[in-house]
C-alpha positions in Angstrom: 66.8 81.9 79.2 68.3 78.5 78.3 64.8 76.9 78.4 63.5 79.3 75.8 66.8 79.3 73.8 67.3 83.1 74.2 70.8 83.0 72.9 71.7 86.8 73.1 70.5 86.9 76.7 72.4 83.7 77.6 75.6 85.2 76.2 75.1 88.5 78.2 74.3 86.7 81.4 77.3 84.4 81.2 79.5 87.4 80.7 77.9 89.0 83.8 78.5 85.9 85.8 82.1 85.9 84.7 82.5 89.5 85.9 81.1 88.6 89.3 83.7 85.8 89.6 86.4 88.1 88.5 85.4 90.6 91.2 85.5 87.7 93.7 89.0 86.8 92.4 87.8 83.4 91.4 89.7 83.5 88.1 89.2 79.9 87.2 85.4 80.3 87.0 85.8 83.8 85.5 87.7 82.2 82.6 85.2 79.4 82.3 82.2 81.7 82.0 84.0 84.2 79.8 85.0 81.4 77.4 81.3 80.3 77.2 80.2 83.9 76.7 82.9 84.4 74.0 81.8 81.3 72.1 78.1 82.4 72.4 78.8 85.9 71.0 80.9 84.4 68.2 78.1 82.1 67.2 75.7 85.1 67.2 78.2 87.2 65.2 78.0 89.9 67.8 81.3 91.6 67.5 80.6 94.1 70.3 80.1 91.2 72.7 83.2 89.4 71.3 85.3 92.6 71.8 84.1 93.1 75.3 84.6 89.5 76.5 88.0 89.3 74.8 89.1 92.3 76.8 87.6 90.8 80.0 89.6 87.6 79.4 92.7 89.8 79.1 91.8 91.3 82.5 91.6 87.8 84.0 95.1 86.9 82.7 96.4 90.2 83.9 95.2 89.4 87.4 96.8 86.0 87.2 100.1 87.8 86.2 100.1 85.8 83.0 101.3 88.8 81.0 101.9 87.0 77.6 98.3 85.7 77.6 96.9 89.0 78.8 98.7 90.8 76.0 97.4 88.3 73.4 93.8 89.0 74.4 94.2 92.7 74.8 95.7 93.0 71.3 92.8 91.0 69.9 90.3 93.2 71.8 92.0 96.4 70.6 91.8 95.3 67.0 88.1 94.5 67.3 87.3 97.8 69.1 89.2 99.8 66.5 87.3 98.0 63.8 84.0 98.8 65.6 85.0 102.4 66.2 84.5 102.2 70.0 87.1 104.8 70.8 86.8 105.0 74.6 87.1 101.2 74.9 90.0 101.2 72.5 91.8 103.8 74.7 91.1 101.7 77.9 92.6 98.6 76.3 95.5 100.6 74.9 96.2 101.7 78.5 96.0 98.1 79.6 98.5 97.0 77.0 100.8 99.7 78.3 100.4 98.2 81.8 101.4 94.8 80.4 104.5 96.1 78.8 105.2 98.0 82.1 105.0 94.8 84.0 107.3 93.1 81.5 109.8 96.0 82.0 109.5 97.1 78.4 109.3 100.7 79.3 109.6 102.1 75.8 106.6 100.2 74.6 104.7 101.0 77.8 105.2 104.7 77.3 104.1 104.4 73.6 100.7 102.9 74.6 100.2 105.1 77.6 100.7 108.2 75.4 98.3 106.9 72.8 95.7 106.4 75.5 96.4 109.8 77.0 95.9 111.5 73.7 92.4 110.2 73.4 91.5 110.9 77.0 92.7 114.5 76.6 90.7 114.9 73.4 87.6 113.4 75.2 88.3 115.4 78.4 88.1 112.2 80.5 89.8 113.7 83.5 90.1 110.6 85.8 91.6 108.6 82.9 93.9 111.5 82.0 95.2 111.4 85.6 95.7 107.7 85.5 97.6 107.7 82.2 99.6 110.7 83.3 100.6 109.1 86.6 101.6 105.9 84.8 103.9 107.8 82.4 105.4 109.7 85.3 106.1 106.4 87.1 108.0 105.1 84.0 110.3 108.1 84.0 111.2 107.3 87.6 112.7 103.8 86.7 116.5 104.0 86.5 116.5 101.0 84.2 114.5 103.0 81.7 116.9 104.4 79.1 115.0 107.7 79.2 115.1 108.0 83.0 114.3 111.5 83.9 113.3 112.4 87.5 112.3 115.9 86.5 109.8 114.6 84.0 108.6 112.0 86.5 107.9 114.7 89.0 106.1 116.8 86.3 103.8 114.0 85.3 103.0 112.8 88.8 102.3 116.3 90.1 100.0 116.8 87.2 98.1 113.6 88.1 97.9 114.8 91.7 96.4 118.1 90.6 93.7 116.5 88.5 92.9 113.8 91.2 92.7 116.5 93.9 90.1 118.4 91.8 88.2 115.1 91.3 88.5 114.1 95.0 89.8 110.7 93.9 91.4 109.6 97.1 92.5 106.1 96.1 94.3 107.5 93.0 95.8 110.3 95.1 97.1 107.6 97.5 99.0 105.9 94.7 100.3 109.3 93.3 101.6 110.4 96.7 103.3 107.0 97.3 105.2 107.4 94.0 106.1 111.1 94.4 107.3 110.4 98.0 109.6 107.6 96.7 110.9 110.0 94.0 111.7 112.7 96.5 113.4 110.2 98.8 115.6 109.0 95.9 116.4 112.6 95.1 117.1 113.4 98.7 114.6 116.2 98.7 113.8 115.7 102.3 111.4 118.6 102.8 109.2 117.6 99.9 109.5 113.9 100.9 108.2 114.7 104.4 105.2 116.5 103.0 104.3 113.8 100.5 104.9 110.8 102.8 102.6 112.5 105.5 99.9 112.9 102.8 100.4 109.4 101.7 99.9 108.0 105.2 96.9 110.2 105.8 95.3 108.9 102.6 96.2 105.3 103.4 94.4 105.6 106.8 
């Protein structure tokens, strides 16, 4: 592709190589190839490519626990996707921004972004994503440092996520859901419910 100066294909392939390195947890090379892909898409004026790669760079910084840089790229990616009208991708990035604020212990901002993402997922009937956003919101309500701490709401949201993921047969997501609900029941000293959920958690873990 470089030999024949096929610029659009070069940009796409560099972005794909970056994704491979990201999956291999080689974040240095993932950033290197994403940066090249981003420059190539910008030179082509391909906003869809720019939006996608900008979000991917945010993912790399998220994995590096560099939350300020992750937030910087996610915000840019969200603005681009909203401009392009790519609603599903905008929702995914909105959820990612919520995750960043969650990691930064800004629970109020995290909930705001989670709820924005959830509203779209419910409208589009994207069940797996509904479960993910719902579980994330439930987890927020379980943090005692959160000014709106509410164990009853936490239980409500997490049980809803469990119900959806059970219907979907999503074992990995259910594993996380049962881990959280078991911790909640332990904190609340609801030992019968704790025993049930911790057993399910360990079964899923195995």
